[in-house]
SEVOBA-610206 format. One line per field, with one value per atom (N, C-alpha, C, O, CB): residue number from 1; atom name; y, x, z. Coordinates in steps of 0.001 Angstrom, whole numbers, plus 500000, padded with zeros to 6 digits. Last residue first. Glycine has a CB too. Layout:
# residues N
i = c(NUM;...)
at = c(CA;...)
y = c(Y;...)
x = c(X;...)
z = c(Z;...)
//
This chain:
# residues 59
i = c(59;59;59;59;59;58;58;58;58;58;57;57;57;57;57;56;56;56;56;56;55;55;55;55;55;54;54;54;54;54;53;53;53;53;53;52;52;52;52;52;51;51;51;51;51;50;50;50;50;50;49;49;49;49;49;48;48;48;48;48;47;47;47;47;47;46;46;46;46;46;45;45;45;45;45;44;44;44;44;44;43;43;43;43;43;42;42;42;42;42;41;41;41;41;41;40;40;40;40;40;39;39;39;39;39;38;38;38;38;38;37;37;37;37;37;36;36;36;36;36;35;35;35;35;35;34;34;34;34;34;33;33;33;33;33;32;32;32;32;32;31;31;31;31;31;30;30;30;30;30;29;29;29;29;29;28;28;28;28;28;27;27;27;27;27;26;26;26;26;26;25;25;25;25;25;24;24;24;24;24;23;23;23;23;23;22;22;22;22;22;21;21;21;21;21;20;20;20;20;20;19;19;19;19;19;18;18;18;18;18;17;17;17;17;17;16;16;16;16;16;15;15;15;15;15;14;14;14;14;14;13;13;13;13;13;12;12;12;12;12;11;11;11;11;11;10;10;10;10;10;9;9;9;9;9;8;8;8;8;8;7;7;7;7;7;6;6;6;6;6;5;5;5;5;5;4;4;4;4;4;3;3;3;3;3;2;2;2;2;2;1;1;1;1;1)
at = c(N;CA;C;O;CB;N;CA;C;O;CB;N;CA;C;O;CB;N;CA;C;O;CB;N;CA;C;O;CB;N;CA;C;O;CB;N;CA;C;O;CB;N;CA;C;O;CB;N;CA;C;O;CB;N;CA;C;O;CB;N;CA;C;O;CB;N;CA;C;O;CB;N;CA;C;O;CB;N;CA;C;O;CB;N;CA;C;O;CB;N;CA;C;O;CB;N;CA;C;O;CB;N;CA;C;O;CB;N;CA;C;O;CB;N;CA;C;O;CB;N;CA;C;O;CB;N;CA;C;O;CB;N;CA;C;O;CB;N;CA;C;O;CB;N;CA;C;O;CB;N;CA;C;O;CB;N;CA;C;O;CB;N;CA;C;O;CB;N;CA;C;O;CB;N;CA;C;O;CB;N;CA;C;O;CB;N;CA;C;O;CB;N;CA;C;O;CB;N;CA;C;O;CB;N;CA;C;O;CB;N;CA;C;O;CB;N;CA;C;O;CB;N;CA;C;O;CB;N;CA;C;O;CB;N;CA;C;O;CB;N;CA;C;O;CB;N;CA;C;O;CB;N;CA;C;O;CB;N;CA;C;O;CB;N;CA;C;O;CB;N;CA;C;O;CB;N;CA;C;O;CB;N;CA;C;O;CB;N;CA;C;O;CB;N;CA;C;O;CB;N;CA;C;O;CB;N;CA;C;O;CB;N;CA;C;O;CB;N;CA;C;O;CB;N;CA;C;O;CB;N;CA;C;O;CB;N;CA;C;O;CB;N;CA;C;O;CB;N;CA;C;O;CB)
y = c(529512;528173;527901;526821;528011;531169;531103;529674;528728;531605;531807;531210;531126;531026;529800;533520;533249;532511;532571;534570;534042;533668;533466;533267;532408;535378;535332;535097;535861;536658;534390;534611;534464;533520;533631;535495;534996;535408;536593;535551;534545;535306;534681;533457;535332;534463;533867;534902;535983;532658;535880;534482;533853;532816;533688;538449;538284;536865;536650;539146;538617;538478;538205;537775;537354;537475;537989;537669;536569;537410;537762;537195;537812;538579;535702;540154;539488;539022;539791;540439;539439;540179;539412;538195;540422;539758;539128;540038;541252;538878;539039;539898;539070;537855;540628;537360;538607;539569;540764;538342;534948;535694;537035;537758;535902;532413;533707;534446;534559;534551;528955;530001;531245;531155;529515;526805;527820;528945;529812;527178;525145;524646;525669;525434;524285;526664;525525;524922;524264;524453;528315;528871;527776;527939;529707;526568;527032;527626;527450;528060;526243;525090;525513;524886;524393;528911;528128;526951;526686;527619;529491;530224;529501;529481;531638;527721;527594;528294;527760;528185;528730;527342;527149;526485;526373;531333;531130;529721;529546;531386;530737;531444;531240;531000;532949;529496;528742;529391;528696;528635;531661;530410;529591;529049;529593;533542;533861;532614;532516;534870;532236;532477;532763;532279;533640;529773;531144;531293;530556;532126;526425;527385;528781;528952;526953;525795;525434;526529;527442;525140;527427;526566;526239;526392;525269;529067;529374;528584;529025;529081;530249;529158;529626;530478;527907;531464;531783;530631;530090;533155;529754;530128;530525;529990;528975;530761;530248;530689;531865;530759;530064;530627;529956;528729;530457;530844;529959;530703;531847;529488;530764;531477;530479;529400;532107;531063;530216;531126;532134;529222;530980;531699;530738;529742;532858;530995;530237;530984;531555;528716;532812;532657;531724;531681;534015;533382;532841;532524;532032;531568;535934;535055;534592;535321;535776;535891;536428;535406;534195;536843;536349;535394;536003;536563;534019)
x = c(545169;544609;544358;543887;543314;547908;546954;546456;547234;547583;548005;548579;547479;546294;549196;548873;547971;548755;549983;547343;548854;549472;548428;547248;550300;549644;548592;549264;550138;547736;550547;550983;549792;549013;552111;550895;549890;550328;550463;548450;552714;552686;551635;551513;554090;551303;551878;551971;551386;551043;550375;550745;551433;552082;549530;549313;550745;551238;552402;551502;546585;547298;548789;549462;546677;546340;545690;546503;547037;544281;549474;548174;547595;548268;548286;550870;550987;549591;548634;551604;550931;550444;550787;550970;548916;551844;552151;551615;551816;553703;550954;550993;551331;551136;549644;551625;550927;551077;551299;549444;553727;553385;552772;553317;554634;552567;553246;552774;551573;552969;552989;552340;553211;554437;552053;554235;553612;552918;552313;552640;555691;554363;553595;552448;553548;557853;558086;556769;556735;558921;556617;557040;557282;556953;558300;556373;555176;555506;554741;554450;559103;558257;557041;556718;557809;559866;560565;559703;559581;561934;558158;558013;558708;558191;558576;559182;557785;557579;556908;556825;561794;561583;560163;559969;561846;561240;561948;561721;561482;563446;560009;559256;559912;559219;559157;562138;560913;560101;559564;560063;563923;564330;563099;563018;565270;562467;562859;563272;562997;563995;562198;561016;561406;560745;560199;564718;564239;563051;562925;565366;563883;564511;563943;562839;564329;563251;563350;564015;564630;561974;560966;562104;562120;561106;562052;558815;559860;561124;562228;559378;557427;557767;558837;559663;558246;554724;555943;556195;555249;555830;553380;553349;554724;555747;552804;552236;553494;553572;553804;554735;549500;549950;551245;551346;548869;548406;549253;549656;550106;550517;546031;546449;547196;546685;545215;545619;546005;546429;547104;547159;543716;544323;544592;543892;543409;543764;543526;544270;545334;544013;542351;543345;542846;541656;543703;542207;541554;542642;543714;540690;542007;542801;541952;541089;544075;539974;540336;541139;540971;539076;540594;540318;540784;541877;541025)
z = c(756844;756653;755189;754834;757443;758350;757260;757111;757239;755945;761833;760635;759590;759905;760930;764893;763779;762700;762647;763218;768500;767242;766156;766446;767415;771549;770534;769184;768776;770525;774776;773409;772480;772614;773019;777964;777027;775623;775315;777368;780787;779550;778648;778588;778858;784138;782939;781818;781895;782484;786320;786523;785321;785458;786863;786666;786427;786571;786909;787350;786784;788065;787871;788807;788891;783453;784656;785908;786052;784785;781551;781894;783152;783841;782066;779473;780767;781144;781068;781871;775947;777110;778377;778361;777014;772596;773886;774981;774950;774061;769161;770342;771575;771602;770535;767040;766764;767936;767741;766475;765607;766814;766423;765589;767712;763518;763573;764821;765068;762280;762758;763541;763566;763628;764972;761526;760685;761430;760799;759802;763038;762650;761811;761431;763898;763675;762782;762293;761253;763496;765545;764261;763239;762064;764433;767710;767026;765657;764709;767882;768402;768096;767279;766270;769391;768920;767885;767440;766244;768411;771071;769814;768663;767546;769957;773008;772571;771228;770346;773633;773292;772869;772334;771315;774042;774237;772972;772429;771234;773155;776697;775663;774299;773310;775995;778069;777802;776684;775821;779077;778158;777513;777150;776048;778435;779639;778270;777505;776309;778268;782123;781306;779860;778941;781876;782740;782769;781826;780848;782387;783848;782950;783155;783672;781500;787385;785970;785166;785717;785399;789667;789373;787885;787203;790220;789609;790576;790276;790597;791995;786539;787454;788424;788094;786675;784680;785413;786363;786936;786182;781814;783239;783760;783334;784074;778907;779430;780883;781162;778594;776857;778132;778549;778547;779232;773645;774450;775715;775648;773648;771157;772370;773242;773542;773143;767674;768801;769948;769736;768408;764634;765763;766912;767095;766235;761116;762348;763451;763212;762226;758398;759455;760551;760862;760047;754948;756140;757143;756789;755811;752477;753343;754511;754998;753854;749519;750826;751634;751492;751599;746133;747190;748522;748607;746909)
//
């Protein structure tokens, strides 16, 4: 039987105020990990406005 995957892309915007980006990214990854999502890759979004997280989970 072949595996089937669901994919998710999440953008975490850079902010001038509020928590540090690393704190926000960690919180988002903890939340998504609890839902079964696995981080595959991270890129800086277009024009450096956000981090883009690529995740997958088995369906």
